[in-house]
N, C-alpha and C positions, 0 to 999 in steps of 0.2 A: 261710705259712698264708694262705689266702684269706679274704676277708671272710665268706664263708658258713661257714667253719670256726670262727669266733669265737663266743663266748657271745652269746646274743640281746641286742641292744641295746648291746653293747660296741663302742665306737669310740674312736679317739684324739680327744683334746680339740682343738677349734679354738683358734686364737690368742686369741680373746676369752674363751673358757672358761678357758684357762690363766691369763690376766691376772686373771680373777675369783677363781680358786682361790688364786693367789699373794697377792692382796689379802686374802683371808680369813685366810691364815696370818700375814701381816704384822700384822693386828689382834690376833692371839694372842701377839705377840712384844713383850716389854717390856724384856728384858735387852739391854744394849749389848755388842757383840762386836767386839773388835779383833784384829789379827793382826800379829805381829812376824816378819819373815823375815830371817834372818841368812845372808849369804854363799851364797844360792842363785844360781848363776851361769848355768845353762842356760836360754836363753830359753823353750824348750818348757815346762820346769818352772814358770818364773815365770808364763807365760801361763796355764797350767792352775791355778795357785794363785790368780791374780787372778780367773779365771772362777768358781772355787769361792767365793772371798770375796764376789763380787757375788751369787751365788746365795743364800748364807746370810746376807746383810745385814751384812757387816762394815762398820762405820762408818769405820774408818781403818786404813790399812796403814802400818806403820813398817818401814823397811829399815835394816839394820845391816851392817857389814862391807862386803864387795865384792858385795853383792846386785845383780843386774841390774835396772835401773829399769824400771818399767812402760812408759815412753815409748820404750824401745829398740825399733827397727823389727821385729826378729824375735819379740818378745814378742807383738805384735799378731796374728801369724798363729795363735796358739793362743787368745789372750784373746778374739778375735772381737768386738772393740768394747767389751768389759766393762771395759777398763782406764780408760775415762772415767767409770765408775760408782762407783769406789772411791777416795776421796781418799787420797793417800799423801805421805809425806815420807821423806827419807833422814836418819835421826837420828844417823848416825855410828857410835859404838861401842855395844855392847850395854848398857853402863851408862847412856849418855845416852838410849838408846831406852827403857830401863826407867824412868828418871826421867820422861820425857815421858808414858809410859803411866800412871804413878802420879799425875801431875798431872791426868790425865783421870779419875782415880778408879777405875781398873781394877786388878784383881788379875792378875798375870802367871803363867801356867802354861805351862811348857816341855813339849814333847812329845819325849821322849828316853828311851833305855834307860839308867837309872842304878840304882845299888844301893838308893836310897831312893824310887824312882818308884813310884807307885801305878797300878793298872790304870785306864785312861781312864774306865771306867764308875763308878769310885769317886772320881775327881778332883774337887776343889772348883771346879765350873764354874757355880755359881749366881751370880746377880747380874751385875754388870758385870765381864767377864773379857776378857783379851787372851791368846790362844794364841801360842806362839812355836815356830818350827821353824828348824832349822839346815841348813847346806849339804849338798849331795849326797854328798860323800865322808866327812865327819867329823861330821855332825850339829851339834848345838848346842855352841858353844865353852864352855870352862870359865868364861869371864867371863859368858856368858849364863846358864849354869846357876846361878852364884853370885847373879845378880841376880833370879832367878825366885823367886816365892813358893811354888811347888810344881812338882813334876815328875810327869808321867804318861806311861805307855807304852800302846801298843795291843797287847793280848794277841794272840799268834799261835801256831798249833799246827803249822804246816808246817815244812819243813826249810830254809826261807830265813830268814835272821836279821833282815831289816828290809824295810820297804816303800819304794817310791819316795817322795820328799819331797812331791810333789804329791798323790799318793794318800793319804798319811798326813795331810796337811793337810785334805783333803776329809773324811776319816773323822772327824777331831777336830772340825772345824766342825759337821758333821752331828750329832755326839754332843752338843755344847754346846747346839744348838737343840733336839734331841730331848728332852734332860733338862728344858729349860725348858717345852716344850710338854706333857710328860707329867706335870708337877707341878701 
């Protein structure tokens, strides 16, 4: 589409305009948002998750299991420098990570398909919350699910049973912020 085909006055924002727009949204944001990543091993997925975490203002990233750390060389190819914007720590086991999250005063909501999970749009995402996602092949471990305060799933109507973990993380983080901004 050429510039002449676009709506009158419509143009992409310049970098300073984007910064101003983001600053306005930050002012509307009060809730603290954390993220627990358990056993996500693919650097591309971890880089994408970190980039989404930076975009949605995750204040801390906890790793559990054998999650690939943000400082791994291949993670940076996808994170594009955002790995320096999200403080992180490897908490060890899911139980230790859950304890650290609760010490920060956050509720832990796992994103997983379980029998007792609620749709993401009905999940308890108000206030200070930490979302948890699990590895590429098996999702959240039983230990992580046991440690969670609630479990939510992303409703899907297609013929595929699940989303890529990085995509699911971005959707969940966006929903947490959307809910805060619309209330």
